[in-house]
C-alpha positions in Angstrom: 109.6 100.3 127.3 105.8 99.8 127.1 105.9 96.3 128.5 107.9 94.3 131.0 111.2 93.3 129.4 110.5 95.5 126.4 112.2 98.5 125.0 111.1 101.5 123.0 112.8 104.4 121.4 111.3 107.3 119.4 113.0 110.4 118.1 110.9 113.3 116.8 111.2 116.7 115.3 108.5 119.2 114.6 108.3 122.7 113.0 105.5 125.2 112.7 105.8 128.6 111.2 103.4 131.4 110.4 103.8 134.5 108.2 101.1 137.3 108.0 100.6 140.0 105.4 97.8 142.5 105.0 95.0 140.1 103.8 96.9 136.9 103.4 98.6 134.5 105.9 100.7 131.4 105.4 101.3 128.5 107.8 103.9 125.8 107.3 104.1 122.6 109.4 106.5 119.7 109.1 107.4 116.8 111.3 109.6 113.6 111.3 109.8 110.7 113.7 111.9 107.6 113.8 110.9 104.7 116.0 112.2 101.4 117.2 109.9 99.2 119.4 110.9 95.6 120.2 110.7 92.7 122.6 106.9 92.3 122.4 105.9 88.8 123.6 102.4 88.0 122.5 101.9 84.7 124.4 98.4 84.1 123.3 99.6 84.2 119.6 103.0 82.4 120.4 105.0 85.2 118.8 107.4 88.0 119.7 107.5 91.1 117.5 109.8 93.9 116.7 108.8 97.1 114.9 110.8 99.9 113.4 110.1 102.6 110.9 109.7 106.3 110.3 107.0 108.9 109.5 107.2 112.2 107.7 104.5 114.8 107.1 104.4 118.4 105.9 101.7 120.9 104.9 101.3 124.5 103.6 98.2 126.4 104.3 97.4 129.8 102.7 94.5 131.9 104.2 92.8 135.0 102.8 90.5 137.1 104.9 89.2 139.1 101.9 89.3 137.0 98.8 89.3 139.1 95.6 89.3 142.2 97.8 85.7 141.2 98.9 85.3 141.5 102.7 82.4 139.1 102.6 84.5 136.3 101.0 87.3 134.4 102.6 89.2 131.3 101.6 92.0 128.9 102.3 94.2 126.4 100.4 95.9 123.5 102.1 98.6 121.3 100.4 99.8 118.4 102.4 101.9 115.2 102.1 102.5 112.1 104.3 105.2 109.4 104.0 105.5 106.5 106.4 107.3 103.2 106.3 107.6 100.4 108.8 108.9 96.8 109.2 107.7 94.1 111.6 109.7 91.1 112.4 108.1 88.0 114.0 109.8 85.4 116.2 108.2 82.2 117.5 108.4 82.1 121.3 109.8 78.5 121.3 112.4 79.6 118.8 113.3 83.0 120.1 116.5 83.4 118.1 115.0 82.3 114.7 113.3 84.9 112.5 109.9 83.5 111.5 108.5 86.2 109.3 108.9 89.8 108.1 106.2 92.2 106.9 106.8 95.6 105.3 104.3 98.4 104.8 104.5 101.9 103.5 102.1 104.7 102.5 102.7 107.9 100.6 99.8 110.4 100.3 99.6 113.8 98.6 96.5 116.0 98.9 95.0 119.4 98.3 92.0 121.0 99.9 90.3 124.3 99.2 87.7 126.1 101.5 85.5 129.0 100.6 83.6 131.1 103.2 80.9 133.6 102.4 79.1 135.8 104.9 76.4 138.2 104.0 74.0 139.7 106.6 72.2 136.7 108.2 73.5 134.0 105.8 76.8 132.1 106.1 78.0 129.5 103.5 81.0 127.2 103.5 82.2 125.2 100.4 84.9 122.6 100.7 86.7 120.6 98.0 89.3 117.9 98.7 91.3 115.5 96.7 94.2 113.2 97.7 95.9 110.0 96.5 97.6 107.3 98.5 100.1 104.7 97.2 100.2 101.6 99.5 102.9 98.9 99.5 102.6 95.9 101.8 103.7 92.3 102.2 99.9 91.5 102.0 99.7 92.1 98.3 101.9 92.3 95.2 103.0 95.6 93.7 101.5 99.0 94.6 97.9 99.9 95.4 96.7 103.4 94.6 93.7 104.8 96.4 92.0 108.0 95.3 89.7 110.0 97.5 87.7 113.1 96.7 84.9 114.9 98.4 82.8 118.1 97.9 80.6 119.6 100.5 78.5 122.7 101.0 77.0 124.0 104.2 74.6 126.9 104.6 73.4 128.6 107.8 70.7 131.2 108.0 69.6 133.2 111.0 65.9 134.0 110.8 65.9 136.0 114.1 68.0 136.3 117.2 66.2 133.2 118.5 65.8 131.0 115.5 68.4 129.7 113.0 68.7 126.8 110.6 71.4 124.9 108.7 71.5 122.5 105.8 74.5 120.6 104.4 75.3 118.2 101.6 78.4 116.2 100.7 79.5 113.8 98.0 82.4 111.3 98.5 84.3 109.4 95.9 86.6 106.7 97.3 88.2 104.1 95.0 88.8 101.7 97.9 85.2 101.7 98.9 82.3 103.4 97.1 80.8 106.7 96.0 78.3 108.0 98.5 76.2 111.1 99.1 75.3 112.4 102.5 73.2 115.3 103.8 71.9 116.9 107.0 69.5 119.6 108.3 69.0 121.2 111.7 67.4 123.9 113.6 68.6 126.0 116.6 66.3 127.6 119.1 67.6 130.1 121.6 66.1 131.3 124.9 63.4 128.6 125.2 62.8 129.1 129.0 66.5 129.8 129.2 67.6 126.8 127.2 69.3 126.8 123.8 68.1 123.8 121.9 69.6 122.3 118.7 68.2 119.4 116.7 70.0 117.8 113.7 69.2 114.9 111.3 71.7 113.5 108.9 72.5 110.7 106.5 76.1 109.7 107.1 79.0 107.9 105.4 82.2 106.6 107.1 85.1 104.9 105.3 87.3 102.9 107.7 91.1 103.1 107.7 92.8 101.4 104.8 94.8 99.2 107.2 91.6 97.4 108.3 90.9 96.4 104.7 94.4 95.6 103.3 97.0 95.0 106.1 97.4 92.2 108.5 98.4 92.9 112.1 99.4 89.5 113.7 100.8 91.2 116.8 97.2 92.4 117.5 95.6 89.1 116.4 94.1 91.0 113.5 93.8 90.0 109.9 92.8 92.2 106.9 89.5 91.9 105.1 89.4 93.1 101.5 85.6 92.7 101.4 85.2 95.3 104.1 82.7 98.0 103.2 82.2 101.6 104.4 79.4 102.4 106.9 76.3 104.3 106.0 73.6 105.4 108.3 71.1 107.9 109.6 71.6 110.0 112.8 69.3 112.1 114.9 70.9 114.2 117.6 69.8 116.9 120.1 71.7 119.2 122.4 70.5 121.5 125.2 72.5 124.2 126.9 71.6 126.6 129.8 73.4 128.9 132.2 72.4 129.0 135.9 73.1 131.7 138.5 75.8 133.2 136.2 78.4 130.6 137.4 77.0 127.3 136.1 76.7 126.1 132.5 74.9 122.8 131.8 75.1 121.0 128.4 73.2 117.8 127.5 73.5 115.9 124.3 71.8 112.8 123.1 71.7 110.8 119.8 70.3 107.8 118.0 72.0 106.3 115.0 71.1 103.4 112.7 74.0 102.0 110.7 73.9 99.8 107.6 77.1 97.7 107.1 78.2 98.8 110.6 81.7 97.7 111.3 82.2 95.1 114.0 85.1 92.7 115.1 84.6 89.0 114.2 86.8 86.0 114.8 87.9 83.4 112.2 88.4 79.6 112.8 92.1 80.1 113.7 91.2 82.5 116.5 92.3 85.7 114.7 90.1 88.8 114.6 89.1 90.8 111.6 86.9 93.8 110.9 83.6 92.9 109.3 80.3 94.4 108.3 77.0 93.7 110.2 73.7 94.2 108.4 72.4 96.6 111.1 73.9 98.4 114.1 72.0 100.7 116.4 73.9 103.2 118.5 72.4 105.6 121.1 73.9 107.6 123.9 73.8 110.6 126.2 76.4 113.1 127.3 76.2 115.6 130.2 78.8 118.4 130.8 78.8 120.9 133.7 81.0 124.0 134.0 81.3 125.9 137.3 83.2 129.0 138.2 83.1 129.1 142.0 85.6 132.0 142.1 86.8 134.6 139.7 90.0 132.8 138.8 88.8 129.1 139.2 87.2 127.1 136.5 85.9 123.5 137.0 84.5 121.2 134.3 83.0 117.7 134.7 81.4 115.4 132.1 79.9 112.0 131.7 79.0 110.1 128.5 77.2 106.7 128.0 77.2 105.0 124.7 75.2 101.8 123.8 76.0 99.9 120.6 74.0 96.8 119.6 74.1 94.4 116.7 70.4 94.3 115.7 70.9 91.0 113.9 71.9 89.2 117.2 70.7 91.7 119.8 74.1 91.6 121.4 76.1 94.5 122.7 79.1 95.3 120.4 82.4 95.2 122.3 85.3 97.4 121.6 83.3 100.6 121.4 83.7 103.3 124.1 80.8 102.6 126.4 81.4 104.9 129.4 83.6 108.0 129.8 84.0 110.5 132.6 86.1 113.7 132.3 87.4 116.3 134.7 89.2 119.7 134.2 90.5 122.2 136.6 92.0 125.6 135.7 93.3 127.9 138.4 94.8 131.3 137.7 97.6 132.2 140.1 99.6 135.4 140.9 102.5 136.5 138.7 100.8 135.3 135.5 100.9 131.7 136.5 98.3 129.0 135.7 97.8 125.5 137.1 95.7 123.0 135.1 94.7 119.4 135.8 92.8 117.1 133.5 91.5 113.6 134.1 89.4 111.0 132.3 87.9 107.5 132.9 87.3 105.0 130.1 85.5 101.7 129.6 85.8 100.2 126.1 83.9 97.0 127.0 86.7 94.9 125.4 86.8 91.1 125.0 88.9 89.3 127.6 91.4 88.2 125.0 92.7 91.8 124.7 93.7 91.8 128.4 92.7 95.5 128.6 92.9 97.8 131.7 89.7 99.7 131.9 87.5 101.6 134.4 90.4 103.7 135.8 90.9 107.4 136.1 94.1 108.9 134.6 95.2 112.5 135.5 97.6 115.0 133.9 98.9 118.2 135.5 100.5 121.3 134.0 102.0 124.5 135.6 102.8 127.5 133.3 104.2 130.9 133.7 103.8 133.7 131.2 106.0 136.7 132.1 105.4 138.3 128.7 102.6 138.1 126.1 105.0 136.5 123.6 106.9 134.1 126.0 105.8 131.4 128.4 107.4 128.5 130.3 105.7 125.3 131.4 106.2 122.0 133.2 103.9 119.0 133.0 103.4 115.6 134.5 101.5 113.0 132.5 99.8 110.0 134.1 100.2 111.7 137.5 99.3 108.6 139.5 100.9 106.0 137.2 97.5 104.5 136.2 97.1 101.7 133.7 94.5 102.5 131.1 94.6 100.8 127.7 92.3 98.7 125.4 94.9 96.1 124.5 98.0 94.8 126.3 100.1 95.2 123.1 100.0 99.0 123.4 99.6 99.8 127.1 99.7 103.5 128.0 103.0 105.1 129.0 103.9 105.3 132.7 104.3 108.6 134.5 106.4 111.0 132.4 107.6 114.6 132.7 107.8 117.4 130.2 109.2 121.0 130.3 109.4 123.6 127.6 108.9 127.1 126.5 106.8 128.9 123.8 107.9 132.0 122.0 105.9 134.0 119.5 107.6 136.5 117.2 
């Protein structure tokens, strides 16, 4: 189980297949999971919850490397569908055997996406079109709710010389649950400026939050829905720098500043429940540094750090619940007999409110050992959460304890 005295069971199946022809390939993915999670005691909300349900998803992608027999033109078509259904049962802690409330929720979504890629000399263009429709059912409202989302985007990159290139992009979103918005961006890439590669990009952004934040209550998290919730819009400037040192070091530095209108924050109502709300103005800024080092021919080390500052400009307060500090670590060691050992680790600080009883500022490590006797076949064993570390943003969903996995991969 995830918590003391709790229990959890999840059964999953997954399938992925690929078929290649001369100029066309097809990929099929499909998955199903059935879950039963119970015995959650949320003492601060005086309830115990049980949750069960199932998820199903599938998708078919068709790729063409030479559309209409044109080697400069490529395209893909992706058809996908999702179906999930769940039920939550609530019991009052002082009446543990009495069912207090039941909520049901389900979502069905069908979508189609088409991509077109054009490459000619120094110019590369990408056009994307997407449309999907969701049908929501929930105890929070009567009947069905249909949500339609469509977007169209175009991106163009042009290389003026080996050292200078530029890109522009535009996108239009239509979302029946939120609003219709246009966004755009433009950037420039400079290579070899005293050994540095420098990229600057400016954009106007649009972000629609998950539908659950707008329409569905989550009492076990202390969250209520907010049907007046709006999408975020804003402007972002970002810059990245990259340079190699002594043939064995690679340094990457990224920084950004973002100004959001209707930025999404977490507020509290008079009953002590949280809900997602819009602030008039949110300012985000941060920096990320990554270093890659190859001390030996078969050893690769990576380390990174990122700091993110988010402030509500209306109150000049730091916004909690946003990832504020992150460290990452990666080790890859090639071994004899086609074996590989990898270890990854990360450290997180979400800056959560005390009521969430989070476990933050800890390092969590995973390790994996693999053997590939043939190009088409490999075996692996993995240990997740190697040192049994607690790292989670809310005590309702603590991270799993140490776990083990073994498997094989075969390509035919």
